[in-house]
KOLPAZA-703001 format. One record per residue: x, y, z of N, C-alpha, C, O in turn; residue in one letter. Coordinates in pm, whole numbers, plus 50000, padded with zeros to 5 digits. Example, Ala and Ser with C-alpha at 12.3 -4.5 7.8 and 13.67 -1.06 7.14 Angstrom:
BEGIN
513194943150780512304955050780513204967050780514244966850846a/512854977550708513674989450714512905000350787513415011450804s/
end
This chain:
BEGIN
855717390831059856687387130941856307395230836855137395930798x/857297401830784857097409730654856827401630521857547391830500x/855877404930433855587396130321855927403530203855297413930183x/856937399430109857117406329969856677396629894856387384829911x/856707405929785856127396729651856777403729520856497415029480x/857767393929456858797398529338857857395129205857367383929193x/857667404029121856867400228989857657404328888857727416428863x/858457394028804858977394628681857987399728585856797397828608x/858377406628469857467414328381857967415228254858877423528239x/857537407528135858367408628031857287410827909856637401327867x/857127425427849855737426427730854457423227790853627416827725x/854207427327916853057423227975851817438427972851107439928071x/851717446527876851347458827889849757454527907849177463027974x/848957444827870847817440927859847397438328027846317442128073x/848387431428103847907424828237848357433628336847637436428432x/849627438828320850587443528431849637452628517849917450628635x/848577462128504848277470828581847387462028663847657462728783x/846437454128635845397446428692846107434128803845637430428910x/847277430028740848297421728816848577427928947848117423429053x/849247437128940849427447929029848497451329150848647451529272x/847617453529079846177458929162845687446629239845367447729358x/845607433829171845367425229242846187418529380845817412129479x/847307422829337848417418429433848087427729540847737422929648x/848147442329523848087451729634846807449629699846657453829813x/845637442129622844497441029697844287431929839843387432329923x/845527423429827845687416929931846467423230037847687424430027x/845687428130156846247434930251847497429730352848087437830424x/847707420030352848697413930420850137414630365851177412630428x/849977418230219851177420730150851907432930192851367443730217x/852927430730197853827446030253854237453230130853937465030111x/855007445030033855597452729926855567441329820855597429129835x/855487449929696855757441829550856897448929494856997460929472x/857687440229475858887444829349858767441329236859017429429216x/858357449229126858187445229014859327446828916859767458328910x/859817439128849861357438928776860927435728607860797424728555x/860747450128540860887448628410861897445428323862687454128287x/862007431628277862907426028198862937430428080862447422927996x/863427441728039863767448027929862497446927829862717443827712x/861197449427871860377451127785860177461927683860357473827708x/859677455627528859867464827414858317471927390858027481427318x/857527464727471856027472827455855997485427561856947492427596x/854857485927596854377498027673854527496227820854157505727890x/855057484427885855017480728007855887488628101855477489628217x/857177495028066857947502928105857117514828150856947517928268x/856537522328028855827531928056854597532428151854187543228193x/854017520228184852887517728271853517517628422852897520828523x/854687514028417855307512228552855997523728608856217525528728x/856287530428522857067542628547855817553528606856087563028680x/854257550128554853417559428599852817553128730851797557828781x/853427543428776853027537928896853527546629034854437554729017x/852957545029165853357551729288852867545529383851747540529369x/853657544029520853037539229637853987532929716854817525429665x/853947535829865854817530729956854937514429931855967509229973x/854067506829873854107493229887854667485529754854697473429731x/855117497029669855437494829530857077497629484857447509329474x/857837488929462859187491729402859237487629279858437478929244x/860107492729190860087491129045861537489329012862277497429067x/862077480928940863497478228901863487475828716862527470828656x/864397479228669864257477628515865737472428479866727476028541x/865757463128362866447457928296866537463428176865507464228109x/867637467928130868017475427993867477465027888866657468827804x/867977450627890867577443327801867197429127856867627424127960x/866337423827772865647410927804866667399827866867437393827791x/866627397328006867627388328050867117374028083867797363828076x/865697374828123865037360528151864257361828316864407370328404x/863677353728313862537353628419863577350128555863377355228665x/864567341828532865677337728630866317350828694866337353328815x/866787358028599867737371628641866807382028684867277390028764x/865427383928644864327389528715864397387928838864817396728913x/863997376528875863717371229028864907374729116864737378429232x/866147373529059867527374729122867377388229159867167391329276x/867487398529048867357414229059865977416529193866097425029282x/865067409929185863787412329292864597407729421864837416129508x/864967396629433865607392129580866667402929626866727405329747x/867527410029536868247419929576867587430329655868157436429745x/866297432429617865687445529637864477441029766864067449629844x/864107429329772863197428529853863607430630005864777429830044x/862427433630092863077435030255862077427030351862077428630473x/861117417330276860327409130363860977396130405861837390930335x/860567391030517861127379930569860527366730487861147356030478x/859447368830438858797358330345858607362930188858137374030165x/858957354530085859107362129937858127353629870858037341629894x/857447359329792856867350229707856627354929556856117366029536x/856987346329447857197350529318855777350029250855177339329262x/855197359929183854257360329128854357364528982854997374828966x/853847358728870853947364228719852907374528684851837375228745x/853227382128591852507393128563851427390328451851027399128374x/851017377428449849967374528359848757368128362848117362928271x/848457369528509847097367528576846987354428569845827350628588x/847887344828546847297330928532847407325328691846847314628711x/848017331028796847857327328932846987338629009846707350028969x/846687333729106845617343729164846057345329289846057335829367x/846547358929330846907362529438846227359729564846947359829664x/844877357129580844187353829671844647339729746844557337429866x/845147331329645846037320129712847117322729805847427316029903x/847697334029758849107335329862848847336230016849867335330085x/847747337730077847527338830200847607323130252848147321030361x/847127313130183847127300030198848517294030183848787283030231x/849247300230128850667295930062851687299630176852627292230206x/851477309630226852377313530331852237310630472852977315330558x/851077301130500850497297130609851477284930671851547283730794x/852067277930602852697267530656854467272930706855277267030778x/854557284530641855897291730669855377298030792855957294130894x/854537305730807854177313830924853997304731046854397308931155x/853507294331038853117286431143854437278131206854547272631315x/855397279531096856957272431148857087260031098858067253431132x/856137254631011856377239730966857327241830813858157233030787x/857227248930756857987250630609858907260730615858897269730699x/859807259230516860827267830466860437272330323860757283830290x/859927266130254859537263230129858237261030090857727251330146x/857437267730001855937262229972855997263129814856517272029747x/855387252229772855017255029621853487252329608852807244429672x/853087261829499851727264029469851537252529355852167253529251x/850677241929375850557231929285849417231929204848357230329264x/849347233829048848317236528975847617222828948846487223028898x/848327208928985847727198028969846957190429122846327179829129x/847257199129220846777194129347845127199329339844777209429280x/844277190529409843007195529400842787208529488843037207729608x/842367219329441842007230529508841417241029401841997244129298x/840287245529438839757256029356839717250329194840067239229155x/839137262429107838857262028969840487263428881841427270928905x/840327254228788841447251728700841047255828569839887252528543x/841687262228473841247264728330841637250328239842797246328229x/840717244928189841237233128108841967239127972841407246727893x/843337234227958843947238727806844887227027765844447215527775x/846127229127721847127222627635847317208827707847927208227814x/846717196427637847157184627708848677180127716849227175027814x/849187182727605850677179727602851757186527679852897182827708x/851087197827705851757210527800851927204527936852937205528006x/850507196127974850637194128113851437180028110852187177428204x/851307172328017851987160128008853777165128002854697158528052x/853887174727949855457179327960855887184728115856967181728166x/855047191628167855177195328329855267182128402856237179228472x/854427175728387854687162828462855537155228464855917149528566x/856117153028323857307145928305858527151628362859347144328418x/858697164828351859797174728427859707171828565860647166828626x/858667174428617858417172228767858547157128812858697154328931x/858497147228713858887133228777860497132428773861157128328869x/861127137728631862577138228619863217146428758864137141028819x/862707159328801863067165728901863127157829041864097157729117x/861877151029061861437142029163862727128729179863337125329280x/862817124029058864017112829085865297118429090866247111029115x/865497132029066866617135829092866907142229250868007142929304x/865567146929309865847152729424865197144029540865117148529654x/864667129829501864067123429607862657128929668862127123229763x/862107140229606860897145129663859887141129594860147134729492x/858407143829632857277138929577856397150429550855177150229568x/857107161129504856097172829429855337166529320855577155929263x/854297175429299853367172929179853457183829087852897182428979x/854087194729112854507207028992855467214729027855327225429087x/856867208028978857987217228974857907231628938858317241728996x/857187229628817857607242228725856427251828750856197260528667x/855677250628861855107261128922855487274828926856607277128971x/854867283328893855197300528931855357301929090856347306529145x/854227297129155854077298229304855007290729382854877279129421x/856147300429406857267296129475857477303629615858217313329604x/857107301829713857027310829833858027302829948857947291029984x/859017313429995860117307130070860517319230196860307331330184x/860957314530280861637325930366862867328230319863597319430274x/863177341230328864317349230249865517342530311866327337430234x/865727341930441867007338730520867447323730510868577319530534x/866267315630468866297301130417867387297730286868327289930277x/866817307130198867577306130066868717317730037869167319729924x/869127325030153870017336430134871247329630076871887336329995x/871667318130103873077311330069873087306129938874187303629888x/871897303529862871857296029765872207307929656871817319529668x/873117302329533873557309829429872817303229293872907292229237x/872007315629266870927311729154871957316929020872497327929012x/872047306928932872807309828829872007308928687872537313928588x/870867303228677870207304328553869417317428529868657320728620x/869477325128421868507336328387867357333228343866457341128372x/867007321528262865647319928200864897311028297865097310328418x/863977303928222863087294628266863867284128374863317279628474x/865117281428339865677269928415866017273328569866727265828637x/865477284928618865537290528760864437278828821864637274728935x/863427274428756862397265228838863217253628861863337251328982x/863847245228783864497232628857865517237528927865747232629038x/866197246328884867847247028959867307252729086868027250529183x/866337258929107866027261829265865607253529315865947253629433x/864647241029276863937230629320865067221929386865047218929505x/866317217229275867137211929344867967218029431868407211129522x/868277229229425869107236529556868447237729679869107237029784x/867177239329680866487240829810866537228129879866727228230000x/866327213529796866117201029826867387196929881867427191529991x/868747199729794869967193829840870347205229991871017200830084x/869907216629990870107223430118869677219530239870117223630347x/868477208430215867877201030325866887208830392866647207630512x/866067220430283864847226730365863747221330363863487213330273x/862947223830450861557218830454860647225230358860497237330348x/859967215330280859347215930159857837214730150857537202830144x/856897221930147855377218030147854877223430005855527231429939x/853597217729964853057218629861851497222829889850927216929981x/850857231529821849547235029831848807235729728849387241329635x/847627231929703846777235529587846207248029558845567254829638x/846517251229422845997265729399844827265429287844767254729226x/844217272029263843667275029147844387280629017845437286329045x/844127280428896844967283228791843997286228665842997279628636x/844587299628584843647302028494844827306428404845367317528394x/845047295628347845987295028230845657302428127844467304028099x/846967309728035846517314127914847057310327783848217306327799x/846667309927647847127304427539848167313027495848457324227537x/848747305527396849877311727318849327325227258850007335227234x/848277324027243847717335227154847387345927242847237357027191x/847227344527378846877353427458848477359727540848537367927631x/849437353827483850457356127535851687347527606852777352227640x/851257333527622852307324227694853537324427609853667324627487x/854357324427701855857326127646856487313827662857277312127569x/856477302627756857147292427782856767281927673855607278827645x/857837277127619857547265027482858687254127521859317252627625x/858717247127398859477233227404861037234527424861687225927484x/861617246227368862957247127422863287249827560864397247827610x/862317254427616862457256127786862347243927833863047241027930x/861557234927784861527218427821862887214227822863427210827927x/863527214327708864807209727720865987216627780867067211127801x/865697229027806866577235827905866337229928048867317227528119x/865417228228080864787223728220865357208528233865607204728348x/865567200428136866197187328138867627187628163868197179428236x/868267198328096869617201028114869937205728240871047203028287x/868917214428319869307222428433869177208028550869947205528644x/868117201228512867977188828630869127179728609869607174528709x/869607177028498870847168728501872087175728578872627169628671x/872517188428539873447193428560873587197928731874597196928800x/872417202428766872457207228924872397196029005873017195529110x/871637186328961871237173429059872647166929063873107163229171x/873307165428955874937155428988875567167729058875927164329171x/875807179329034876807186229088876517191229222877477190829299x/875457195629265874847196629406874927186229526875037188529646x/874827173729458874827161329543876357162129586876697164329702x/877407159629458878907157829473879187170629568879917168729665x/878757181229549879707192729608879077190829757879907192129848x/877667187929800877237186629923878267175330014878787177230124x/878337165029938879087152630005880567158330018881067156130129x/881297164529937882467173129944882727180730057883777180830121x/881597187930079881457198630174881277194230303881667200630401x/880647182330310880557175030454882047168730482882357168130601x/882837164830403883907157830410884967169230449885657168130550x/885067180330360886177191430396885867197530529886707204130590x/884687195330573884377200930737884447191930802883957194630912x/884857180430795884637170630896885807173630990886887176830939x/885667172631143886807175731210888017164431191887907152231184x/889167172531185890147163831176890957162331028892087157831010x/890047167230933890547169030816891437175330775891167187330781x/892607172930725893787180530700894387182730564895017173230519x/894297195530478894777196430333896327194930334897057204830328x/896737183330342898047180730367898787185630254899907189930283x/898457186130133898857188929998898927204329980899647208729890x/898157213630065898227228130067899697233630054900137239029952x/900507231230191901837238130205902697233730119903637241230092x/902627220130050903647215729959903387221629809904307223329728x/902067224329784901777229229660901987243729629902157248429517x/901927252029771902707266029798903987267229743904327275229656x/904807257329807906047257829816906757255329677907807260829644x/906087246729603906507241629484906217252229386907037254029297x/905067259829393904727271529299905407281329333905707289629247x/905827282829463906757296929456907997301329366908457312729363x/908437291129298909327292829202908897294229056909727296528969x/907467292829027906947292128911906887308428864905857314828881x/907777313028819907807326028798907197330428663906687341628652x/907257320828551906227324228419904837322628470903977330728436x/904587312728548903227310828599902537326328681901547332628643x/903207328628769902977341428836902997354228756902207363628765x/904217352728664904187364828595903197366428494902977377828452x/902497355428444901097356128357899967361328427899117368228372x/899917357528569898647364428635898797379028679897947387928680x/900287379428718900487396628726900287404728604900137416828623x/900267400828490900407405828360898867410028329898447420028271x/898087398328390896597401028355895827409428471894827416428460x/896347407428550895817412828704895997429328725895127436928768x/897217432328689897907446428726897317456328656897457467028715x/896627457528540895777470728499894427471828592893577480228561x/894297466028669892947465028754893057470628883892127475928945x/894617468828934894967472229102894847486629082895197493328985x/894247490229197894197505029278895707505329351896497496229376x/895767521629379896567523929464896917520529602898007520229659x/895447517329652895307512329800894457499629788893237501729789x/894857487029775894537478529757894627465229874895117467529985x/894187453329842894137442529933894437428729876894127426829758x/894937419729939895167407229890894667396529962895447392030046x/893587391229953893067379330053893697366430016893747362029901x/894157360930116894877346530134896197348830035896237343229925x/897317357930086898477362030069899567350330046900487350529963x/899227339130146900407330630143901417334530222901327340330331x/902547330530154904067332430221904577349030142905607355330167x/903557352230050903837363229982904487362829823904947372829769x/904457351229767904917349129645904187358229515904817361529415x/902997360929533902187369429448902397385829501902617394929421x/902307387929648902537397929675903327407229648903037418829617x/904637401429661905907409029627905857412429471906647421329440x/905037406729357905067410229270904157424329237904547431729146x/903297426629292902477436129274902377448729382901417456529381x/903567449729482903817456529562904497471629495904647481529567x/904807471529372905397482329313903937490029222903837501329175x/903207481729224902097487529158901087495029236900247501829177x/901117494029390900297500529479900917507629563902107505029580x/900417516429625900847523829739900897519529904901627522629998x/899667510429886899537503730028898647492329989897627494129921x/899097479230038898337469130034898467462430156899467461830228x/897127456630176896587449930305896917435830256896447431730150x/897807427530339898037412730284897407404330386898087402430487x/896387399530382895327387930476895867372830451895827368030337x/896327366230551896627352830536896357347830677896787352930780x/895407334530663895167328630795895927315430857895587309830961x/897107311430767897827302630815899047309530887899617319730848x/899297302930983900437308731085901597310031035902297320231038x/901927296230973903187295930901903687305330792904767310830774x/902557305330727902747314730576902607331330647903387340430619x/901627332230726901857347730790903267350030813903777358730743x/904017343830898905157346330967906257347130841907197354830855x/906157339530721906977341030620906797356730555907687364830524x/905537357730548904877368730480905457382030553905987391630497x/905237380230696905737393330785907267394230770907777405430775x/907867385530756909377384430761909817392130624910777399830612x/908887388030523909657391430385909257407430391910067414830335x/908347412330441907927424530435908347431830531908187443830507x/908937429230655909157436430775909967449530736909777459030811x/910967451830616911547464130585910607473530536910977484730505x/909417470130526908477477830425907427479730487906407475930429x/907267485730613905977485430692904937495430632903747492330626x/905317504930597904347512730535903717506930390902637511730355x/904157499730330903847497730189902797484630203901757482930140x/903357476430299902607462130330902167461930456902997461930547x/900857461730483900457457030604899687441530620898597438130574x/900467435030687900157421330697899097417030812899217420330930x/898247410530769897117405230877896997391330903896677384730804x/897177384631017896967371731052895397370631065894787375731159x/894797363830967893377360730969892767356230856893497355630758x/891667352930844891047348430719890077358230669890177369530718x/889127356330576888297364830488887407372630589886807382730553x/887337368030712886497377330820887397390230871887057398730954x/888717389330793889407404230847888597415530804888427426530857x/887937408430656887317423030575886137429730654885777440930618x/885607424330744884697429530833885467444930926884777454030971x/886767444330934887017453030997887507465930886888087476230922x/887247463630791887857474230652886657483130666885537478830692x/886897493530649885817503430626885287504230491885977502630390x/883837507230494883137509030352883737515830239884057527630255x/883957510130125884617518130015885867524730041886207536030008x/886467516530102888257523030151889197516530056890347520930065x/889027508029973889827500629904889767503929740888667501429691x/890607508429663890467508329504890307492929449889507490929357x/891077482029506890857468329459891087459629549891807461729647x/890607450729529890807435129592891177425729508890597423829401x/892377417829554892697406229460892727394029522893377393829627x/892157382629484892197367829533892957356929425892377352329327x/894017354329453894527345329333894347331429423894867329229532x/893527323429354893457306129394893027309729537893617304529632x/892167317229554891947317629708890137315429737889697311129843x/889477318729645887717318629662887247305329671886157304229727x/887777295129631887447281129596887527275029723886847265129746x/888587281929845888727274229970887767280230055887767276330172x/886797290330014885997296130114884777290830132884207292830025x/884027285230206882997276730198881707285330174880807280630105x/881627296130221880487306630173881207316430128881767324830199x/881227315829968881917325629872880947335729855881277347129822x/879637332229877878587341029834878807352629953878867363829901x/878937352930077879067361130181880287368230159880307380530161x/881367360930136882457368130080882717378429984883497387929986x/881627373329877881867385529768881157395929803881427406529746x/880057395729905879197406129972880327414730043880497426530010x/880917409930121882107417130172883047427430095883227439330123x/883567420429995884457423129894883867434529822884627443129779x/882577435729803881737444729722881877456329799882197467029749x/881617454529939881427466630064882827474930075882877486830105x/883757468130051885007473830088885817479529974886907484530004x/885427479529846885687486729736884977496629704883777494729689x/885487508829686884927520129643884327519429515884667509929444x/883367528929464882877529929334883777533929216884237545229204x/883987523929130884567523829020886017516329041886917516328957x/886087510029170887137499729206886837486629159885747482429120x/888037479829169887727464129120887957450229207888777449029299x/887197441529166887437427929253887867420229153887187418329052x/889387413429179889757406729084890027391329127890937388329205x/889307383529079889487368829117890237359028997890037360428876x/890977350529048891797341828971891357328129071891677326929189x/890497317928987890027307929042890247294728955890547295728836x/890117284329007890317270928919888977270328842887957275528887x/889027263028709887757262428634887407248228606888127238428626x/886257248428559885587236528525885497225328667886467221028729x/884347222828690883797214728832884227198928751884427189328825x/884357197028606884617184728542886037180828587886307168928591x/886967190028621888357188928621888667186828790889817184028824x/887727188028882887897182929007888387173429050887637163929029x/889497169929113890227160229123890617157229291890427164929385x/891157145029295891547141029451892507150729503892617152229625x/893287158229414894197168329463893587181729503893997188929594x/892537184229423891547196629476891197195929601891227205929672x/890737181229657890237179629775891307180329858891257186829962x/892247174629825893557175729906894187188829998894687189830110x/893867198329888894487211429912893047220429960893207232529975x/891847215629981890997221730031889957230229938889387240129984x/889777226329819888887232429715887627226429751887427214329761x/886597237529774885067233729799884977234229642884277224329619x/885237239129538884697240129436885667243429317886697249929333x/885277238829203885987246429055884597256029001883407254029029x/885027264528936884127276828903883867274028740884647268528662x/882477279728711882067280628583881827292228562881497298028665x/881847300428448881537314328412880227318828473880077329128539x/879207308828440877867312728512877997315628660877517326228700x/878527308328737878797312728875879447322628896879067330028986x/880637325928821881007339528822880127351228792880097361628858x/879557349128706878517359928659877447362228769877107373528802x/876857349328832876237351428920876187358329047875277364929099x/877747354429097878017362529195878237376829180878197384429277x/878477381129051878627396628992877457400329015877247408029108x/876497395928939874727399128939874477403129064874127414829084x/874657392429188874067392929307874337404929381873577409429467x/875547410629341876437422529415876337433729301877157442829288x/875367431829233875417445029143876467451229074876507462829033x/877477441029063878617447329002878707447228833877907440428770x/879537453728777879657454428641880607445928609881667445228671x/880227437028481881537428628454882617432028362882307433028243x/883647433728391884657437628327885197428928227885437432528111x/885417414728283886077406728172885947393728261886287394028379x/885407381728198885357368928283885927360228155885387360128044x/886977353728186887647347928076888367334628131888827333928245x/888407322528023888987310528091890727313228047891117321427964x/891477305428116892977309728099893757295828081893587287828173x/894247293528019895447280228022894817268927971894417259828044x/894697268927845893787257327757894587243127793894017234227857x/895867242127749896567231027750896547227827910896397215827938x/896657235928007896747232928153895747225828191895897217928284x/894397227528122893167219828170893327208528085892417200628108x/894137204127992894137190927947895427183428035895477171328057x/896107190128064897467184028136896487182828302896527172028361x/895937190828345895277188628484894597172928488894787163628565x/893637174728357892957162928362893617148428351893127137728388x/894777150628294895717138628285896187136828395895907126128448x/896837144228450897687144028592897027140228706897187130128774x/896167150828722895157149928873893907144828858893417141928967x/892977141928733891987137028749891997124628712891267116928773x/892817119728604892987102928591894197098728632894207087028670x/895267104728638896417103328690896147100128885896707092828966x/895117108928890895437111029065896647114529144896867111129260x/897447122029065898977123729113898737141029134897887147429074x/899607146029223899537158429235900327167529135901477164729101x/899647178429089900077183028964901257193829002901977199728922x/901277194929132902597205829172903797200329204904647207429257x/904037186529175905267182329220906647193529178906417201529087x/907587193529223908337202029208908887197729041908777205728948x/909337187529029909937184228899908917189528792909307197628708x/907677185528793906507187028704906657203728680906997209328575x/906267210228819906227224428789907327232328717907117241828642x/908597226928753909917231528659909727231728545909827242428485x/909417220328481909177218928345908177225328284908297231828180x/907077223628353905797229928282906077246028288905707253028193x/906757251828402906657265428440907697272128314907627283228262x/908617261128288910047267628199909647266428081909877276428013x/909077256928021909227250727891907627255127834907567260227723x/906527253427899905037253127836904537267527851904117274627760x/904677271027999903777280428008903917295727941903007303927927x/905397297027903905737310327804905027308627656904967318427582x/904527296327617904227293927481902907293427493902247297027396x/902267289027610900557289627619900407306627630899527312827570x/901267311927704900787325627735900917334727600900117343827575x/901827331727531901967339427417900747334327280900397341527187x/900327321227304899377316427228898107323027250897427327027155x/897697324527393896527329327439896027345827417894937351527428x/897387350327381897237365427382896727367727252896347378927217x/896717357627177895897361827019894657358126990894087361826887x/894057349527090892637343627081892347338127230893117332827310x/890767341827241890577333727376890027321927344889627317827235x/890047315327485890017300827466888537297527532888047304727619x/887827284927478886627280127515886557275427662885547276927731x/887727269627706887737267327846889607265127899890597265227826x/889537263428035890947263528066890887260928202889827259528261x/892277260028268892507254428376891957262028495891587256928601x/891947276828458891557287428537890637298728471890467301628352x/890147303428578888987316828504889887330028589890487329228696x/889727341128504889837351828557888897361428558888507365828450x/888337366728682887177372328652887237390028729887447392628847x/887027397728639887547411528688885967418828691885207418828595x/885747423628797884547430828806884677445628895885557448728975x/883517453528852883947468328903882727472328982881617468928939x/882817478729084881817483429167881337492729102882127501829079x/879897494529047879307507728972879317521929078879517522129200x/879057532028996879137545429070879847552929024879617564829046x/880837549628952881987561228901882407559028751883227566528698x/
end
């Protein structure tokens, strides 16, 4: 099994060379990926002077945070087992051999190196800092029902394929509790091994502080609640025999919502290319609005009834619209970089493995092309109606940014849309537990409210809304 190390580094000119040398001194380590996280000292210059078959270097133009650096590293490592190693010499790379042992033996998926479990020398430092660490670990354990002794440790070692489906959203030190909660909720086998620890003082360059503690608490609350809810929901949605009875009714009612679809069309069209694809085209309500904007459109739809309506609607235009009866797996048959754009309108939330789908979307779009997503916003607004139509999730901006980041996409625009729609959704679907797409409600809302909201939101951006628009660009042109 190949073993990789990710080393985030921010302003570590005094320790970076020695840290790398000590990692490379361990012959069982196959590669080290160092991510310079926008350093303003000589860290970049030192890294640019390094070379070697076991060394890879990536640079962030600005400081994005430890979590973002780890995500960049995860996109570049090739090992089967991955470890996180800080560049400050607080952790001894000699301990890594002990840490990977439970994984190599097949016992563990993830291993934590604990500074508080008995093993080796440990520098005596700040009492209140250790109290804070233990309190955060306790809070994390209460949320995950684990019995870790050191949740905040840098040393986290894991099988790459075991965490591949996890979407890491936190850019900074919130990575630690987020990762812990997500691996726990994923049911991965977690072990803990005692390590030595040579902590440094703030005068020596220690960076984590009390603000990061508050951020960790926020992350523990946020991800423990959300991930538990989403896991239960996922199990229910995937239970054999579960039918999303509201989806056909909803699509039929929305088919007459001209102002609603006109609003989406207005926001999406500037990014459509001549050769495009719509995933989840339904019966063609939105498809027919964008056909004049493209020369060739592949319209993918998994539902047989909708596909038949879609095909019938465009039977007189076989060259302009190519209909495909399939789900997102149809993307696998599209050549790399063959499309100018792909668009998914109220579709991504229906797909269980949205991370894998985004990877495919990125593959099929050519450099300079766009991936356009219109998705329901705010997990807070998830309602019985969302479940009835088969939504796995409602999105936040951070999730959409993370999906873009993981696929090295350039963010053109991520914005909330339809502020008043979010309020109405909360009242009708969340609190009232009614279908918000009933024909009479849809007609009133589309005719009298949508035009006013649309005009209003052209003047200023809204802090939250019923939907999110995400436009990202494949880099390279």
